[in-house]
Every structure is written in structure tokens, then in C-alpha cells.
C-alpha positions in Angstrom: -7.6 -2.8 -8.4 -6.0 -5.7 -6.6 -3.7 -4.9 -3.7 -1.4 -7.5 -2.1 -1.0 -7.1 1.6 2.1 -8.2 3.5 1.9 -10.4 6.5 2.7 -7.7 9.0 -0.5 -5.8 7.9 -2.8 -8.8 7.9 -4.1 -7.7 11.3 -5.9 -4.9 9.5 -7.3 -6.7 6.4 -7.5 -10.4 7.5 -6.6 -11.4 4.0 -3.5 -11.2 1.8 -5.3 -9.6 -1.2 -7.9 -6.9 -1.2 -9.7 -4.5 -3.6 -9.1 -0.8 -3.6 -9.7 2.2 -5.9 -8.0 5.5 -6.6 -6.4 7.4 -9.4 -3.1 7.6 -7.6 -1.2 5.7 -4.9 -2.2 8.3 -2.4 -5.9 7.9 -3.3 -5.6 4.1 -3.1 -4.1 4.3 0.3 -6.9 6.6 1.5 -9.4 4.0 0.2 -7.6 1.2 2.0 -7.6 3.3 5.2 -11.3 3.9 4.8 -11.8 0.1 4.6 -9.2 -0.9 7.1 -8.6 2.0 9.5 -5.0 2.5 10.6 -3.3 0.7 7.7 -2.3 4.0 6.0 -0.3 5.1 9.1 1.7 1.9 9.0 2.8 2.6 5.5 2.9 6.4 5.2 4.3 8.9 7.8 2.9 12.2 9.1 4.6 14.1 6.3 2.9 12.0 3.6 6.1 10.1 2.8 6.5 6.4 2.3 7.9 4.8 5.4 11.5 3.6 4.9 10.7 0.0 5.6 7.8 -0.2 3.1 8.0 -0.7 -0.6 5.2 -0.3 -3.2 5.2 -2.1 -6.5 2.8 -1.4 -9.3 2.6 -4.2 -11.9 5.9 -5.5 -10.6 7.8 -2.1 -10.8 8.8 -0.3 -7.6 7.3 3.2 -7.2 8.6 5.9 -4.9 5.9 8.6 -5.0 2.4 8.8 -3.7 1.4 10.8 -6.9 2.0 7.6 -8.9 -1.0 7.3 -11.3 -3.0 4.1 -11.1 -5.5 2.4 -13.3 -8.2 0.0 -12.1 -6.4 -2.8 -14.0 -3.2 -2.3 -12.0 -1.9 -4.8 -9.5 -0.3 -3.1 -6.4 1.9 -5.0 -3.9 2.8 -3.5 -0.6 6.0 -5.1 0.7 7.6 -4.6 4.1 11.3 -5.0 4.5 12.7 -7.3 7.1 15.6 -6.2 9.3 17.8 -7.9 11.7 20.5 -10.4 11.5 
């Protein structure tokens, strides 16, 4: 499946769109981390929860759970919130 990578994570992937596989969001993130070591830790914490400043969208719909099922035809976007004022 295609995964859109936000600018703050480009240091891991070197490109804004990559391919990954997995039957769930958790499996997809493990595949991304296999390909791009360290990227999972920037999006998922030590308790396997999504970090508060990161959002995941599957086919344009925000998802909140790592058990979210995925298909190979899905488009996943990782979005990092900006803060400050």
C-alpha cells in the first residue's frame, strides 16, 4: 500500500511516499520500521499508543487504533500536527 510521509519524517525515508505492507496499522508500521529503522518510535510510543502529535488517515478517514485493518489497495497518510503560535 502507499504511505504518505510527513516532512518531519523525511529524514527516515528520503521521499514523501513509500510502499509498505501489513494487515493492520500496527503491522504496516512494523514494516515501515523494518525498511526505515526508527520511524515507528517517532509515531508510536513505548506503550504501543499513537503519539498525540501524530494522526493516521486511511483512505482519507482518520483512524485511532493500531488494530485498524488494512488492505493492499488502501492509501495511508501519516500527518504530524504543528504546534506553536
